[in-house]
C-alpha positions as CSV (number, residue, x, y, z in Angstrom):
1,X,-270.4,-13.5,-22.6
2,X,-267.4,-15.0,-24.4
3,X,-267.9,-18.7,-25.0
4,X,-265.9,-21.3,-26.9
5,X,-266.4,-25.0,-27.5
6,X,-263.4,-27.4,-27.4
7,X,-262.7,-31.1,-27.5
8,X,-260.5,-32.7,-24.7
9,X,-257.8,-34.4,-26.7
10,X,-255.5,-35.7,-23.9
11,X,-255.7,-39.5,-23.8
12,X,-256.4,-39.5,-20.1
13,X,-258.8,-36.5,-20.3
14,X,-258.3,-33.6,-17.9
15,X,-256.6,-35.6,-15.2
16,X,-253.2,-35.3,-13.6
17,X,-250.7,-33.5,-15.9
18,X,-253.1,-32.4,-18.6
19,X,-255.4,-30.9,-16.0
20,X,-252.5,-29.1,-14.3
21,X,-251.2,-27.7,-17.6
22,X,-254.7,-26.5,-18.5
23,X,-255.4,-24.9,-15.0
24,X,-252.0,-23.2,-15.0
25,X,-252.8,-21.7,-18.5
26,X,-256.2,-20.5,-17.2
27,X,-254.7,-18.9,-14.1
28,X,-252.2,-17.1,-16.4
29,X,-255.0,-15.4,-18.2
30,X,-256.1,-13.6,-15.1
31,X,-259.7,-14.3,-16.0
32,X,-262.5,-16.1,-14.2
33,X,-262.9,-18.9,-16.8
34,X,-265.5,-21.7,-16.3
35,X,-265.6,-25.1,-17.9
36,X,-268.5,-27.4,-18.3
37,X,-269.9,-30.3,-20.3
38,X,-273.4,-31.6,-20.9
39,X,-274.8,-33.0,-17.8
40,X,-272.7,-31.1,-15.3
41,X,-272.7,-27.5,-14.0
42,X,-269.8,-25.2,-14.9
43,X,-266.8,-25.3,-12.6
44,X,-264.0,-22.8,-12.0
45,X,-261.3,-23.7,-14.5
46,X,-258.7,-22.1,-12.2
47,X,-259.2,-24.9,-9.7
48,X,-257.3,-28.1,-10.2
49,X,-259.5,-30.0,-7.8
50,X,-262.7,-28.9,-9.5
51,X,-261.4,-29.6,-13.0
52,X,-260.1,-33.1,-12.1
53,X,-263.3,-34.1,-10.2
54,X,-265.6,-32.9,-13.0
55,X,-264.6,-35.9,-15.1
56,X,-263.7,-34.3,-18.5
57,X,-262.8,-37.4,-20.4
58,X,-260.9,-37.9,-23.7
59,X,-263.0,-36.8,-26.6
60,X,-265.7,-35.0,-24.6
61,X,-266.9,-31.6,-25.8
62,X,-266.5,-28.8,-23.2
63,X,-267.6,-25.2,-23.1
64,X,-265.3,-22.5,-21.8
65,X,-266.8,-19.2,-20.8
66,X,-266.1,-15.9,-19.1
67,X,-269.1,-14.0,-17.7
68,X,-268.9,-10.4,-18.8
69,X,-270.0,-9.3,-15.3
70,X,-267.1,-11.1,-13.8
71,X,-264.3,-9.5,-15.9
72,X,-261.6,-8.1,-13.7
73,X,-260.9,-4.3,-13.9
74,X,-258.7,-3.6,-16.8
75,X,-259.7,-6.7,-18.8
76,X,-261.7,-6.4,-22.0
77,X,-264.1,-8.7,-23.8
78,X,-261.5,-8.9,-26.6
79,X,-258.9,-10.2,-24.2
80,X,-261.4,-12.7,-22.9
81,X,-262.2,-13.9,-26.4
82,X,-258.4,-14.2,-27.2
83,X,-257.7,-16.1,-24.0
84,X,-260.5,-18.6,-24.6
85,X,-259.3,-19.2,-28.2
86,X,-255.8,-19.9,-26.8
87,X,-257.3,-22.3,-24.2
88,X,-259.2,-24.1,-27.0
89,X,-255.9,-24.6,-28.9
90,X,-254.2,-25.9,-25.7
91,X,-256.9,-28.5,-25.2
92,X,-256.7,-29.6,-28.8
93,X,-252.9,-29.9,-28.6
94,X,-252.7,-32.0,-25.5
95,X,-252.0,-35.4,-27.0
96,X,-251.0,-37.6,-24.1
97,X,-249.7,-41.1,-24.9
């Protein structure tokens, strides 16, 4: 199962605009990405409501994952790895003022 750790760098965390940008990027991958942090269960990263209500605050470490068994037809583990790496970079680059 491809997994990546990331730090939420948006000043307001994954709320409002940063959450929308992140969820849109996840949806564009076409992969069933989940996001979690210590103390909470993984949520569907394609769902704006789930991401916003999970309370991913500024500076928290999150884990992004794609279950191999959930990969859509035509998608490879390599594509999942690359997509997660891109999402990690996105989370690191979201510097909200």
